[in-house]
Structures are given as structure tokens and as C-alpha cells.
N, C-alpha and C positions, 0 to 999 in steps of 0.2 A: 258158802257150802257148810253144812253141819259138821261138827267134829267127827261124829261117828261116820259119816259118809266119807269125810276126808281120810280117815284112818282105816276104813273097811278093807282096802286092798292089802294091808300088811298086819292087821291085828283082828283077833276074834272079838266078838262082843264081850265075851267074858274078860279077856285081857284088857279091853278098854275100860270096862267098869272097874276093874281092880286098880288100874293106873289113875283113874279119876278119884277113887276113894282115897288113894295114898297121896293125892296132891302132884301127881307125876306129869299131868298134862298141863303145860303152861301156855298162855297166851300173853305175849309181851311181858313175860316174867311173872304173870299172875295166874294163880291156879284156877283152871277152868271149873265152872260150878255144875254144868251139865253137859251131856253129850250132844244135845240138840242146839247147843250154842252155835250161832253162825260166825264163821271165821273166814279169813281170806289170807293166804300166805304171801300174796303180793303186797298186801297192806300191813300184816302183822307177822311177828315171829312166833311160830307155833311149834312146841316141842313135845315129845312124849318120852319119858324115861331118859331125858338128856339128849335125844336124837331129833334132828329136824323131821317135821311131818312132811308127807308128800306135798308136792305143789298142787294147789288148787286151780291155777291157770284161768282166773276170772278175766273178763274183759270188761272195760268201762270206756264209753266214747261220749263226748259232748258234741253234739251236731247243731249246726245252725240250719234248722229246716226252712227250705224255700217254699213259696206258695205253689200250689199246682200238684203237690205230691201227697200221697195218703199215708197215714200212720198205720201201716199193716205190713205183715211179713209177705204177703202176695196179694195182688190185685189184678184181675183180667183186663181192667180198662185203663188204670192209671199207673204211673210210675210211683214206687213206694219210697219211703225214707231210707230203706236199706239199699236201694240202687245207688245212693250217694257214696256207699262204702266200696273200698277195694275189694275185689273178690276174696282175697286172703283174710280179710277182716270180718267177713259175713259167717260167724260160726252159727252152727244150726240152732242153738238155743238162745240166740240173741233176740232181745224185745225191747220195745220202748217203755220208758217209765211215763205213763200218761199219754193221752192222745192229744193231738192238735188237728183241727179240721183241715181239709184240703187247702182252703184258701187262707189258712192262718200260718204265719211264718214264726220263727224264734226257737228258743232253747228247747231241745229234747235230749234226754239222757238215755243211752242205750247200754244194756248190760245183759250178761247171761247169769248173773248172781240172783236166782230166783227168790230165796229168802230175804235178801237185802232190798230187792224191788218191792216185795210184799210189805215190808216195814214202811217204806216211803209212801206206798200208795193205799195203805189201810185207812179207812175214814177216821179212825180214832187218832191217827197221826196229825190230822188237820194241817197238812202241808200247805203252806202260803204260796200262791202263785201270783205274779205280777204281770200285767200286760199293758203295752202301749195300745191305745185306741184312737182311731180317727172316725168321727161320725159326720154326717151329712147335714148338720143343723147345730143350733146353739145349746150349750150346757148351762143351765141357769144355776145361780150361786147357792140355791138351796139343795141341789142334788147330793152333794156330799152327806148331808144330814139324812136324807131320804135312803141312800145306800147304806149308811152306818146302821140304820134301824132295820134294814132288811126289805129290800124291793119286793113287790108282789106281781106275780105273772097273771096273765088273763084268766089261766085255769085256777087261780086261787093259791098257788104254791108260794110261800113266803121264803125268800132266800135268806141265808145266814148273812150277818152283817158283813159288809165289804167297805174297803177304804178307797174313796175315789178323790183324786187330785186333778183338778182342772188346769191344764197347762195353757190353753188358748181357747176362746169362744167367740164365734162370729155367727152370722145368720146362716152361712152356707157350709161352713166346715168348723169343727172344733177338735182339739186334741186333749188327751187326758191319760192318766195312769189309773188302773184300777188293781186293787190287791184283794184276793179272796181265797178261801179255803176249800170251797166246793168245786165239783167238776161235773155239774149236770150237762147234759147234751145241749150244745149251743148256748150255754148259760150267759156268758158275757154278752152275746148278740141279743138275747131275749131281755136282759136287764135294760139294755139301752132302748129296745123297742118298746119296753113298758113305759118309758118316759118320752116317747115320740120322736126319737131319732134312730137312724139306721147305721150300723157299723159298716165302714167302707174299707177300713184297714185294721188288722189286728195282728200283733206280734207278742210273744211271750218273751219277757226279759229276765225272769227269775223263776226258779222252781225250788221251793224250800231255801236252803243255804246256797244253792248254786245259781250263778248269774251268767247270763249270756256273754260270750266273748266277743266283743264288738270287732275284733281283728279278723274274726272268721267270715269269709264271704258266704253268701247263700249257697247251701248244699255242701259246704266244707265241714270237716270234722277234725277232732284231735283227741288224744288221750288226756286224762286228767292230770292237772298240775300236782306238785307235791302238796301244796295248800289244799287242794280239793280232795286229794286222797286222805288227808288228815280228817276232813269232814266225814268221810265214809268210815274212818276207824272209829270216831266218836259214835256214830250211829251203831256201828257194831258192838261197841262197849256197852251201849245202853240196852242191848238185847240180852245181855248176860243174866 
């Protein structure tokens, strides 16, 4: 939440500007630089003129998305990722950071902190995503070089470089890890189709600095750990 939005219920715009100019709005002990700065009182200590700022009450969940559900707030035909949450955790403004296809499982971050989500999803952020992939054929030894130079789709689109690690390869089935920063529609599946194999299983294990909690069963979720919250604090600090 922006500082000016956080303080709007108790301070006028003029009072906020004056406090900012005098260095009286502090975020973790450091003077705020602008009223548009994104903060979260659940993660940071925010004060104005020595008094605690109102609570921002943002929510953050790490979900192990199962196959068969869609990444959407509502869907007329299929269950959604939000159906996995208890009713009291489904705040109206909650949304997923990045989409996963219905038949793809793995890590999803859910939040109602819009500005923070925007920072993580913006193309300029180049957030790296890692997937475990199973395909229906062999993965040849030269493919990591091909993916690193940018694979090309049938329509001529050239992907950004991606890192491919082959874990096992055989004539009927192979396993690999792929790390990339793009998020085109069905991109991972199209990248493997371009080299003659079909993805039969796909799971996201990492999104930026966040890793899938392997102890979470499919469809389960939890709040962020203290270490994961510190990652968010770092992201918030970078937005100053």
C-alpha cells in the first residue's frame, strides 16, 4: 500500500507532505522519500511524527497449486486456486502473482498487495521462474545450448535465453529443469514442442526468490515464513 493511501484516514494531504518534507515519516527507521512509496505495516515499522501508522493488513499466501484448477478468481466450469483457501482467507482483493495453466501444478503466490504484485510481475523485473518438466521423448545433449541462445517457435518468435538442465533422458520419457524469465502463453510447452517432444507433466518450483514448499500437499497453502517476509521487505525497499 502506498504511504499516502495508508495515512489518508488520519491525515490530510497537506499534513502528509509537511511530515514527509520534515523527515517525520519513517519506514524501519529511515525517512521516506515519497508518498507513493509502497509499504506494509505487517512487514515494516512505519511511523509518522513518532506515532505508529494505521495497519495495512495485507495478506500473503504460498499455495501448492494442484492440477485441474484454474488461476482465476472465478470460473463457471472449473474450480479455481482460491477454492483451496478457507472462506475467511479469501479477501476480495486477493489475486495470484503469475498464472499457471489448469494442468500445471506448483508454486503460486497470492496477495492483495497490488503495488508489490505489480513490481514482481512487471516485465522489467525479469523474474526468473523454474519448472520441473517431464516430456514424452528424448532430450538431446545439445538442447541446453539451443535453449540458452533462445529457441524459436513455428511462428518465428524467438524466446529469451533459458537455462535447461537435463535430469534424465530416454526414448520414451525424459525429465528436466527449465529456468526462464518470460511468461508467454503456454511458453514452456511450446519450447519443447519446437524441439519435437511434448510436455506431459509441468510443475513450477520457483518464482523469483520464492521456492515451492515441498512439505505442502497439493492444494494446501500457508502464510509466508519470517525469511520469506524479509524477501518482501527487500523488494519494498528497492521501490523507495
